[in-house]
Phi, psi and omega in degrees: 000128182286138177288156179301145184299322180295330176289316179304314180292322178299316179295320179293321180296321178292322180298317185269003175077030176276086187299314182298316179296319180297315180296319179296320178295321180295318178297326181283353175094021176298149180289114186297332180256015178298142184251130180270201180299134181078005179083012182286139173252170179298318182295319180298316183289322176294322179292321180297331182253010174073026179274085190299312184296324176293320177301315179297318177300313180296319179297321178294332178273013177070032173292143181282124179279354183246008179280121187263158174274188185295339180265007176084007183272130175263168180306324181293330176297309186291320178298320180290317180297324185264005170081027180266086187301312185294325176293316176305312178300318180294321179291318179297320181298334178265015177069032172301139184286111183277357185253009176287131179260140173276187185292347176266004178080019184257135171270168176304319176306314181300322181294317178293324180297318182296338180256005179061034176274087188297321183289327176290321175301315180296322179295327184267342189300318185288345183245002182261137174271125188263049168273094190291135171291161177297132179287140178285167186302322183294316179298320184292322179296318179296319180297322183291339179281343183273159176302140182280324180245128179234132177241154177233119184201206187244089184289137180224137176267120178260133173245115187240141176202153173277134185222164175279165180303328182300330180295317178295318180300321183301324183255011176068034183258141179271145181299120174088001182277162178232116185246151177192139158119343179232177188296320180295319179291325177300319180295316176299320179300309184299319180292315178294318179301315181298322179292319180295321183295339181277349183274134183298326184274004180300137179247140177253123185234134174284111187244195188100138189304311183292320182289327173302314182297319184287327176294317178295319177301315179300316181296317180296325184280333175054041175215118188303144176059033173275347183229160177213149181231135174245142180179195184231130177233166178272165178272070185212180182296326179294317179295319178293323178292322178297317177299314183297313182298315182295313183291331177295335177274001177095003182272132175282127180253133173232080183268137167283136181255128187238152176299335181293158181287153181295139178295132183227161177218121179271124185237116178253127183254122178227125177051050177062026173229140178262135172246125186233144173230113183262148172236100178297146181209242189299331184300337179281358185251011182295141183231152183294335178302327176294321180291332182274352177300136186313316183296320181280323175298319178297321177297318180293315185284340180269350182289146173278331181225132176239130184236127174233140176263154176298340176296347177279341185300316178293344184265309184209085176304322183297327180292320178297316181294319180294318179300321180295322181289318182293319180292328175295317181296316187271354180064029176268173183270125183251123183242135178236163178235143184285358185310132173071010184283001174291343176284123188305315181296324181285325180295323178300317178294318178300318180296328175291329182274341184306320180301343180254355186274122179273325180226126179243119181260155172183170170250177188295329178294313178298320179295318178291325177296321179295314181300318178297315179296329181275356181072030183277347176054047178209152173243007184283116184294323176301313181298315183298312180298318179299314182293319177296326181289340184266359174296124187303142173275155179292302179218345189275175176296170186300150181285148172256124176253124186239114181242120178270154184223044181065235181280351180278161181302148178287135176260127178236130179238130177221122183057030180081003181257127184268137166229157181235145186225124182295150176259163175291122184285141177229141174279167177300323180293331182282333185282122178261315187201123182271352177302130176088001181296316180295321176298319182294321178302313179300319180298317179294319179297317181295319181299313181295322176298320178298332176271008175066036178275166181288169176303314182299318180293324179293320178294322178296317179295319178296319180295319177299313183299316181296317181295325180292312181298322180297344180263012177224165177280131181065193179272075177230168190201163179293172182302320183226142176283150173276349178274132180255121180280000000 
């Protein structure tokens, strides 16, 4: 049966944004919910094409926001699919049903999610019921092609070489110290870096706590492009070298490029001790806008595990918050690290993210610093881990709190119940460098988690990775692990 001609014209006027014609039709008494070919209404077509003023006009005229076309699509479906944020907000404000599925089983949120419209996803998240339908085979295949573990952090290029004591003396450096942060230290860094770069044995390592963990996870998994790292580098030779080094290890890099120089760290090794001078740079300029770019947002939402360190908080609080929201939407595993949470403003953000955090990592020093900042008046690691594990989750299963204690057993708290897991023992002679051991533990743990192992097995894998890295300079490792996941 053909729809009335006045309805067909009314719907077309709404589709093409003819505000005046739409208002004239309403004054003439056209049926505001009249359906044209394919079941389209004026509100559906105005919403699909982003004509906000017409959408508001039709809603005031009592147009139904839930009337679907022949394919089951409501106005909210089309506005979400086509990226019209303000239209989505207008429809949600009039109580449009966000949980209606079209004939493909998709809700409005799913349509926005498929197009990586992060702001629309955020607008719909609080009103959408997330009982996910079964993913079809094609979607599952696409997800499996994406990196399983995605990290967001502060990438740093480390240049390491063995030097005589005279080199440290030349630049006024103390044996074993780690410097970073002011003009005088930057000058020492630049001088030492230039000298190290001229040495044939100099090694270039992709560093930074989060990137160390993702590199170790990639190494443990032994399957290219299972991991990806996001962060910020400079448009310079160091940034290009950092990208090259990381990709050679199988890690997918999605770096934001900034005018600032790439963050670097000069590491001089004397008598089995490392002396380092870091120069912060581009990593401090990371912005959430990079995470919201469709390619990167798609990487984030398709990951099974997302890892952020607390060290990202001083750089981009918004990125930590967005990651927590996306993992909640996609039902993926969200992992955080306690680093730097002793700072009150950063601790506040972490506390806001905790209801979405599935696994919280830290060492005993960080755990005690958190307790002190929170005013808990205790140094007991078991108590701190227990209390952190009992912070309510938003919708997911209980949180796992994992606290390492050097050579002492790993403390794990779930639902307030403590378990302990032994670490791989090393003699003093076996230990070359303890730098990066904590990062390596997290990497091994994440790799085992990606293979769906138990908490105990994840701790075992993390302990193996840490012990292996401690027998090498920096966060480095042999070509293949002896540990089989």
